[in-house]
N, C-alpha and C positions, 0 to 999 in steps of 0.2 A: 516674720521680721527677723533680720539678721542680728545676732547677738553682738552688741558693741561693748558690753561691760567687760572689764578685765579683773581677774582675781586680785585680792589684796597682796598675794604673794609676789605678783609681778609688779614690784615697786621700782624697777629700774636700777636697783642696786646689784652689784656683782654677787653671785651666789658662791658661798664658800663650801668647803668640805664639812661634813658633820662628823666630828670625831670626839668621843668622850663627852657627848652632850653639848658641844660647842661648835658654832660655825666658825671655821678657821680658813685662812687662805692656804694655798699650796706653799710648801716650804721654799720652792723656787720662785714663787710669785707668778708663775705662768698661768695663763687663762686661755679659754677657747670660747667661741661664740656659737649660739644656737639660733637658727632662723626659721621663720614660719614657712611651711611648704605651700601655703595658700597665697601669701603676698610677697614673700621674699624678705620681709622686714626682720630686723634684729629682735629676737625674743628675749635673750638673756646672755650675759657674760658669766661664765662659770669657771671655778678653779680647776686647773689641769693637774691631777694628782700623778706623782711619779712613784717609784719604788720606796722612797723615803716616807712619803705620805701613807702609802699602804702599810708600811712597817709600823708607824705610830698608830694607825687604826687597828691593826692586829693586836698590838700591845694593849691598847685600850680595851679591846674585846676580851683578851685573855684576863686582864685584871678584873673586869666585871664578872667574867665567868667564875673565877676563883673567889671573888669577893661577895658583894651584897646580893647579887642575883642568885647565887647558889643557895642562899638562905630563904628564898621565896618558896612558900609552900604551894602545892598544886592549886589550891583554891585561890591563892593570891595571884598566881599567874593567870588563872581563869578570869579573875576580876579585872586585871589589866586588859586582857583581850576584849572583854565585854565593854569596858570603858572606851577602848580604841574603836570598837564597832560603832558606838554612839557618836564619837567625835568625827569619824569618817562619814557617817550618815548625815550629820549636821553640815558638813563642809563638802558634800559630794558634788554639788553643782559647780563649785569652784575647782575642785580636783578634776572634774570632767573637762572644764574649760582649759585647764593647763594642758591636758592631753590633746584637745582639739587644736589649740593654738600652736603647740610645739611640734606635734607629729601628724596632724591632719585628719584624725578620726572625726567623722561627722558628729555634730553635737547630739543629735537624737540617739545615735548608737552609743556614744560615750555615757550619756546619762542613763541609758538602759542597763549599764553595768551595776547600778546601785544594788539591785537585788542579789546578784552574784557575790558582790563584795560582802554584803551583810551575811549571807548564808555561809560564806567561807570563814570569815572572822569568828562567827558564832560556832561554827563547826570546830574550829581549832580551840576555842574556849572550852567546848565540851571535852575535847581530847585531853586537855591539860589535867583533868581529874580522872582520866580513864586509863592512865598508863599503869601497866602491871607486869610482873614477872610470873613465873610458874613454880609450883612445888612439884618436884620430879621424883618418880620412883627410880631406884638404882639397884644394881646387883653386886655392889662392892661387898666383900666378905665381912667387913666390920660394919656395925650398925652406924650409918651416917645419914644425916638429913641433907638432902640436896635441893637447891632451889636456884632461881635466877633473879637477878636484878636488871631492870632496864634503866640505863643512865644516859644523860645527854652526851652527845659525841664530842662537844666542845665548841671551838670557834669555826663558824661556817663562812666560807667565801661564796657569795652568790653573784652571778653575772647574768643580767637580764637583757632582753631585746627591746627595740624601740617600738614594735608594733602593738604593744599593750602595756605601757609602762606602769600605770597605776595598779592594774590587776596583777601584773607579774611581781611587783613589789610586795603586795599583800600575800601572794601565793608563796613567796619565799620567806617573808618575815613571820607569817602565821605559825608554821610548825616550829620555828626557832623559839618563839615565845611560849608555845605550848609545852615544849620539852625541856626548857631551861638552858638551851644553847645561847650563844651570842653570834653576831653576824657582822661581816663587812660586806656591804652591798655596793655593787658597781652597776649603775644604770648605763644604758646606751648613750653615747654622746649626742644623739639626735633627740633624745627624750629623757631629760634628767629632772625636770622640775617637779612633776607629781611624785616621784619616789623621794625626793628631798623633803617635800612638804609632808608626805606620809610618815617619814621618819621623825619629823618634828612632832607630829601628832602622837607618835609612840611615847615620846618624852612627856607630853601633856597627859597621857593616859596613866602615867606612873611607872613607865619602864625606866630603870636606873640608867644614868649616863654610862656609855660604853657598851651597852647591850646591843644597840642598833647604831651602826656607823655607816656613813655613805661617802664613798670616794668617787668623784666624777672624773671622766677622762676618756681616752680612746683605748685602742687595743692593748697598748703597752701597760696601761693601768690594770686591765684584766689579767694580763700575763703575769704581772707582779703578784697578784693574789694567788694565781694558780701555782706559782713557784715558791711561795712563802713557806718556810719549814714549820711555822707554828699555826698554820691553818689545817684543821683536822678533816674538813670535808669541803668539796666544791659542788654547788648546785648550779647547773648551767642550763639556760634555754637560749637557743640560737642556731646558727648554721652548722651543718655537719663538718665543714672544713675547720671552723674555729673550735668546735668540740674536739676534733682530733688533736689539735695543738694543745688544748687544755689537758686532755688525757695524758699526753706525752709529758707535759710540764709537771703534772701531779705525781708522776712516778717517783721522783726523787725522794719524796717523803711518804710515799705510799698512802696518799690521801684516799678517803672514801669519795666516790664520785657518782653523781646522778646526772644524766644527760637527757634533755628533751630537745631533739634536733629537727631537721627538716623533713619534708614529705613531698610525695607526688601521688596523692591519694586517689584511688579509683572510686568512682561513683557509678553504679551499675543500674541501668533502667531496663527491666524486662518488658516484653510486649504486653504482659497482663497487668502492668502497674496502673495506678490511678494517675493519669498524666496531668490532670488539673492540679493535683497535689505535688507531683514531681517537678513540674516546670519552674515555679518560683524558687523551690529549694535547690534545684540543680544550678540555676543561675546564681543565686546568692551564696551557694556553697563555694563559689569561686570569687564572686565580686564583692562580698562583704569585706569591709575595711580596705577597699581597693585591691583586693587579692592578696593583701599582706597578712596572710594567716597560714601558719605552718600546716594545718590539717585541711586546707582547702581541697575540694574535690575537683582538681584540675584535669584529671583524665576521666572524661565522661563517656562511658561505654553505653551505647543504646542499641537494643536488639533491632535487627534489620527491618522487621515489619512496621515499626513505628519510628524508624530513624529519620526519614525526611520530615515527618510531622513534628517530631521533637525539635529539630533544628529550627523549623518555622516558629514553633511556640516559644522557644527560648529567645530567638532573635526578636520576636514581637515584645516579649516581656522586657528584654534588655533595652529596647528603644524607649521605653517609658521611664527609665531610671534617670533621675535628675543628677547631673554632674554639677558640682559647684563648690564654693568655699566651705570649709568645715564648720563655720559658725552659722550657716544658714540652716534652719530647722527642716527645710524641705530637701536638703542635699542627701542623696543616698551614696553617691560615689564622690569621695573627696580626693585630694591630691595624693600622689606618692610622697614619701617622707622627705626625699632629698633629691638633689640633682644627680647624685651618684646612683641612686635607685632608679631614677627616671632613665638614665642612660642604659642601665642594665636591662630594664624591661623593654625599652625601645629597640635594643639589639635583637630581642626575640621577635618583636613585631616584624622586623625586616627578614629574620631568618625563616619564619613560617612559610611565606610564599616561595622563598628560595628552595625550601625542601620539598615543595609540591603540595602543601596544605592549601585548602580553599578558604579564602577570607570571606566570612559571612557578615560580620559586623565589626565596627571599630577599626583597629589596626593603625591608629595614628594618634599624634598628640592633639589634645583639645585646644583650639585656638579661638580667637575672638575677644570681644570686650570682657574684661575681668579675668582673663586666663593668661595674660601675657607674662606675669611674674611668678607663677607657681609651676607645679610639676604634675600636670594632669595627663592621663592617658585614658582614652575612651575604652569602656569595657569591650573586650575583643573576643570574637568567636572564630575559631578555626574548625572547619569540618574536613572530613576525609583524611584525618591525621593517621599516619602509620606509627606503629610502636617503635620503630627505629629512628624516628625523627627526634632531634634534640629538644624540640618544644614539648615532646611527649615524655622525654626521659629526665630532663633537668628541671630543678625547682626554679621557677621564674620569679615568684613572689610578687606578682602583679596581677591585674585583672584580665587574665588570659585563659580562656577555656578551650580545651582540645576535645572535640567530639569525634568518637570513633565507633563504627558499626561492629556488631558481632552477630553470630548466628546461633550458637548453642551454649549451654551452661558450662560444660567442661572447658570449652574454648575460652570463655571470658574469665573464668577463674584463673586459668593458667596465665592469661595475659595480665590480669590484675596483679598477680604475684611476681611478674617478670620485671622487677625493679629492685634497686638497692635499698629503697625506702620501705617502711612499714608502719607509718604512724596511724593512719585511719582509713576508713572506707565506708561506702554507703551502698545499700541494696534496696531496690524498689520493685515490689511484686505483691500481688494479692494472695499468693500461694505461700502459706506459712512454712510448709515443709521445705520448699525451695529456699526460702529466706534463711531458715535455720541451717540448712546444708551449706549455704554460702557463708554464713557467719563462722561456721567451723573451719572452712577451707581457706578463707582469706587470711593471709598472714599479716595482720596489723593489730595495733594495740587497742583501737576503738572502732567499733562497727555500729553504724546507725541503720535501722531498718525503717523505711517509709518516713524518714526524717533525715536532717543533716545538721550536725554540730550542736547537739545538746551537751551541756556540761553541768556538773554539780560536784560540790566538794566531797560528797559521799561516794563518788564513783571514780575509780582510778583512770588516769589518762597518761599515756606514754607510748613509746614506740618499740617495734621489732626492728631487727636488722640495723641499718645505719641511721635509723630514726632515733636511736638512743637506747638507754636502759634506765631502769628505775621508774617509779610511778609518782605522779602528783595527783592528789585526790585519793579518797578511800583511806583505809587503815595503813596502807603501805607508805603513804605520803609522810605521816608522822613517824612511822617506824624507821624511815631512812635517816632520821636525825637522832636515833638512839643506838646504843651498843649494848650488848648483852654480857653480863658478868655471871659466871657460874660460881656458886657458893656451896661449900661442904662444911658441915658442923658435926663434930663428935661430942655428944653430951657427957 
């Protein structure tokens, strides 16, 4: 049965910026609108922040960092995070609905994020009481004690994408609260509601006003954060091109920067793989969230003895995937987030055959009753794709799989690495030695063997090459929000 209930947060009222614990309009009075990618209906009207609004959010974050938040003990920050986890859990169905309605993630997949959200927030709660420096030996000629302190870096500017708004908000706010930093969060203009509501829950959990601020808007809003001289760190997830602009903008005040950027990840199926296991994972490694996943395994390399069989298997599996509105619990493939994204993906659907790729499945807009107002693209499979084709080189960010044959191990590793990206990769084989050799040689930040796209807050995630730098997850995630002070004491 299609979900018809609307969250209480969708009350029809314009949504303001969250600054210093208060919902406020933009100083200019400007607003923008968010629309459902399933129906085209207006979802919300939101405040459009400009540089002045960003400045007052940064000033609120700085005041909170220097003020009451600085006096919270580690155990108190931990208690806040644990309370936040409880509040998010209690409201998770409504938060999931916000993501489904505004950006089109299928409801079953959105509600499936509950476990990851809980693990993440509780992981950060544990980290809050585990921060420590070191006592260090030194060879200075005078007897001096030397040690280090780990201190919060300060005001963080976080810019997140539309393809996972709730999770991305938690992934950025969690280490801020664990370390004692403060944050100005800028959600994507296509998906701002769940981050705004998440920030309100932070206040309900006991986070002081000004610690978590949210400014909604477009690219200029994010640029104002990156350029602001009183922001100490930028944490960005999004496209490589936007990331490059943020890096350039951050240079003026030499900010710390972490970047989780795009990908064109290889997923390699050797002839000795368990094909029953590999088939659904290879398909959903691309089609999950309608292909709007940075680590999607969009370059599918299949060893020649099983190449034709795997094409048939994946095509048959794909044919059984239900395409539909995001609020239908049977939907597996929802709409693309916007008309802009639909136009981008559609251009690659046209480009594939022009470049000589063989269309196996999909390749067109979904039409018919119920599909006239949204942005649906059928899950698409191209076979006989060459490495030099644009569909094999460029990040499409849609449900488009490029299947390519290979003959031997060294060949496929070389081809897998022949990309400017290096976010992730997959390997399918029953030979553990072959698998481990591939893991060592593929230049990417995450490698899955006989699986695709497992994530956990205890394991680092991030890219090589132009897929970014820095890690989210694992100890490095929290450490990226700390700076180290060396201390010398002569008694």
